[in-house]
C-alpha beads as a LAMMPS data file, in Angstrom:
LAMMPS data file: protein, C-alpha beads

138 atoms
137 bonds

1 atom types
1 bond types

-500.0 500.0 xlo xhi
-500.0 500.0 ylo yhi
-500.0 500.0 zlo zhi

Masses

1 110.0

Atoms # bond

1 1 1 8.599 245.048 -308.119
2 1 1 7.189 241.575 -308.968
3 1 1 9.521 239.597 -311.168
4 1 1 8.341 236.543 -313.452
5 1 1 9.032 233.276 -311.880
6 1 1 7.935 229.816 -311.405
7 1 1 4.322 228.493 -311.169
8 1 1 2.928 231.669 -309.513
9 1 1 4.150 233.884 -312.507
10 1 1 5.864 236.277 -310.179
11 1 1 8.213 236.397 -307.052
12 1 1 8.146 238.956 -304.436
13 1 1 10.882 240.454 -302.258
14 1 1 10.167 240.625 -298.484
15 1 1 9.686 244.446 -298.726
16 1 1 6.417 244.155 -300.859
17 1 1 2.803 244.092 -299.374
18 1 1 0.058 242.776 -301.419
19 1 1 -3.542 243.717 -301.019
20 1 1 -6.667 242.985 -303.279
21 1 1 -8.436 245.838 -305.000
22 1 1 -11.464 246.650 -302.960
23 1 1 -13.453 246.154 -306.232
24 1 1 -13.033 242.364 -305.698
25 1 1 -14.441 242.367 -302.195
26 1 1 -18.030 241.728 -301.500
27 1 1 -19.970 245.071 -301.450
28 1 1 -21.097 244.525 -297.744
29 1 1 -17.323 244.553 -296.652
30 1 1 -15.661 246.601 -299.283
31 1 1 -15.553 249.808 -297.269
32 1 1 -14.390 248.054 -294.158
33 1 1 -11.647 246.104 -296.111
34 1 1 -10.528 249.252 -297.742
35 1 1 -10.083 251.008 -294.362
36 1 1 -8.333 248.223 -292.713
37 1 1 -5.992 247.431 -295.600
38 1 1 -4.946 250.954 -296.164
39 1 1 -4.286 251.392 -292.485
40 1 1 -1.979 248.349 -292.442
41 1 1 -0.302 249.704 -295.458
42 1 1 0.423 253.225 -293.952
43 1 1 3.848 252.637 -292.848
44 1 1 4.973 251.369 -296.268
45 1 1 5.960 253.432 -299.244
46 1 1 3.671 253.530 -302.182
47 1 1 6.058 251.487 -304.424
48 1 1 6.297 248.708 -301.687
49 1 1 2.492 248.161 -301.819
50 1 1 1.307 245.851 -304.735
51 1 1 -2.495 245.795 -305.437
52 1 1 -3.961 242.712 -307.038
53 1 1 -6.018 244.081 -309.918
54 1 1 -7.348 242.653 -313.184
55 1 1 -5.277 239.395 -312.404
56 1 1 -2.060 241.619 -312.186
57 1 1 0.144 242.952 -309.454
58 1 1 0.843 246.561 -309.624
59 1 1 2.332 249.062 -307.213
60 1 1 0.376 252.129 -306.304
61 1 1 2.707 254.578 -308.046
62 1 1 1.919 252.774 -311.360
63 1 1 -1.724 252.541 -310.483
64 1 1 -2.071 256.268 -309.888
65 1 1 -0.139 257.108 -312.982
66 1 1 -2.246 254.807 -315.412
67 1 1 -5.236 256.986 -316.223
68 1 1 -7.177 254.145 -317.897
69 1 1 -6.836 251.916 -314.900
70 1 1 -7.664 254.530 -312.396
71 1 1 -10.861 255.428 -314.304
72 1 1 -11.889 251.852 -314.628
73 1 1 -11.366 251.163 -310.811
74 1 1 -12.596 254.463 -309.178
75 1 1 -15.638 256.668 -309.584
76 1 1 -15.890 260.392 -309.073
77 1 1 -18.024 261.163 -306.080
78 1 1 -21.225 263.042 -306.864
79 1 1 -22.907 263.116 -303.387
80 1 1 -22.918 266.862 -302.120
81 1 1 -22.915 266.041 -298.513
82 1 1 -19.863 263.556 -298.794
83 1 1 -17.929 266.177 -301.055
84 1 1 -18.537 268.866 -298.436
85 1 1 -17.365 266.754 -295.613
86 1 1 -14.242 265.703 -297.587
87 1 1 -13.446 269.234 -298.511
88 1 1 -13.786 270.462 -295.133
89 1 1 -11.326 267.882 -293.716
90 1 1 -9.016 268.267 -296.609
91 1 1 -8.739 271.957 -296.039
92 1 1 -8.554 271.897 -292.164
93 1 1 -6.793 268.725 -291.396
94 1 1 -3.583 266.938 -292.380
95 1 1 -4.720 264.154 -294.727
96 1 1 -2.187 261.333 -295.491
97 1 1 -0.964 260.159 -299.026
98 1 1 -3.275 257.861 -300.618
99 1 1 -2.437 254.226 -300.120
100 1 1 -5.681 252.583 -300.961
101 1 1 -8.066 254.458 -298.580
102 1 1 -11.735 254.479 -299.832
103 1 1 -11.540 258.023 -301.010
104 1 1 -8.770 259.581 -303.131
105 1 1 -8.592 263.413 -303.545
106 1 1 -6.514 264.502 -306.671
107 1 1 -7.629 268.026 -306.146
108 1 1 -10.526 270.009 -304.699
109 1 1 -12.695 269.180 -307.613
110 1 1 -11.682 265.620 -308.267
111 1 1 -12.594 263.261 -305.489
112 1 1 -12.912 259.583 -306.231
113 1 1 -13.994 256.501 -304.419
114 1 1 -13.470 252.613 -305.278
115 1 1 -16.242 251.667 -307.479
116 1 1 -17.844 249.182 -305.142
117 1 1 -17.861 251.583 -302.272
118 1 1 -21.411 253.121 -302.024
119 1 1 -21.927 256.733 -301.350
120 1 1 -24.415 256.148 -298.481
121 1 1 -24.847 256.609 -294.719
122 1 1 -22.074 254.252 -293.908
123 1 1 -19.470 256.083 -295.662
124 1 1 -20.863 259.403 -294.249
125 1 1 -20.730 258.060 -290.724
126 1 1 -17.140 256.853 -291.139
127 1 1 -16.065 260.075 -292.646
128 1 1 -17.405 261.987 -289.656
129 1 1 -15.841 259.485 -287.075
130 1 1 -12.410 258.986 -288.648
131 1 1 -11.662 260.887 -291.855
132 1 1 -7.939 260.350 -291.694
133 1 1 -8.814 256.603 -292.308
134 1 1 -11.031 257.207 -295.106
135 1 1 -9.481 260.115 -297.226
136 1 1 -6.065 260.067 -299.026
137 1 1 -4.546 262.566 -301.371
138 1 1 -2.298 262.328 -304.272

Bonds

1 1 1 2
2 1 2 3
3 1 3 4
4 1 4 5
5 1 5 6
6 1 6 7
7 1 7 8
8 1 8 9
9 1 9 10
10 1 10 11
11 1 11 12
12 1 12 13
13 1 13 14
14 1 14 15
15 1 15 16
16 1 16 17
17 1 17 18
18 1 18 19
19 1 19 20
20 1 20 21
21 1 21 22
22 1 22 23
23 1 23 24
24 1 24 25
25 1 25 26
26 1 26 27
27 1 27 28
28 1 28 29
29 1 29 30
30 1 30 31
31 1 31 32
32 1 32 33
33 1 33 34
34 1 34 35
35 1 35 36
36 1 36 37
37 1 37 38
38 1 38 39
39 1 39 40
40 1 40 41
41 1 41 42
42 1 42 43
43 1 43 44
44 1 44 45
45 1 45 46
46 1 46 47
47 1 47 48
48 1 48 49
49 1 49 50
50 1 50 51
51 1 51 52
52 1 52 53
53 1 53 54
54 1 54 55
55 1 55 56
56 1 56 57
57 1 57 58
58 1 58 59
59 1 59 60
60 1 60 61
61 1 61 62
62 1 62 63
63 1 63 64
64 1 64 65
65 1 65 66
66 1 66 67
67 1 67 68
68 1 68 69
69 1 69 70
70 1 70 71
71 1 71 72
72 1 72 73
73 1 73 74
74 1 74 75
75 1 75 76
76 1 76 77
77 1 77 78
78 1 78 79
79 1 79 80
80 1 80 81
81 1 81 82
82 1 82 83
83 1 83 84
84 1 84 85
85 1 85 86
86 1 86 87
87 1 87 88
88 1 88 89
89 1 89 90
90 1 90 91
91 1 91 92
92 1 92 93
93 1 93 94
94 1 94 95
95 1 95 96
96 1 96 97
97 1 97 98
98 1 98 99
99 1 99 100
100 1 100 101
101 1 101 102
102 1 102 103
103 1 103 104
104 1 104 105
105 1 105 106
106 1 106 107
107 1 107 108
108 1 108 109
109 1 109 110
110 1 110 111
111 1 111 112
112 1 112 113
113 1 113 114
114 1 114 115
115 1 115 116
116 1 116 117
117 1 117 118
118 1 118 119
119 1 119 120
120 1 120 121
121 1 121 122
122 1 122 123
123 1 123 124
124 1 124 125
125 1 125 126
126 1 126 127
127 1 127 128
128 1 128 129
129 1 129 130
130 1 130 131
131 1 131 132
132 1 132 133
133 1 133 134
134 1 134 135
135 1 135 136
136 1 136 137
137 1 137 138
């Protein structure tokens, strides 16, 4: 965990990895950033990954357990085609634990995306090409 110290307001141990919330990234690059940064985070445990969100560092365990923070950062997916694709892959493939991927599955009926990621053709295309890079589960 980050500890208060010095000018930065925190110090980090070597084991922590920091990434920005995709909601801070320009909408044109948000999906790509989320895929790349979650892929780079895949070898670390959730508690070792810190996300910069609302001017604070928080690890993924704390982020996922904070209902208000989760609701303010992510939106439930409504697009039927996207839900169908995600459900298919979730039921028929091994999906990794969520480490910041663009899509979070809490259960079959609750599928979320980072707020800035659009439910559009680009997301559908990426889901069809590499679902394991896009989808993560609790």
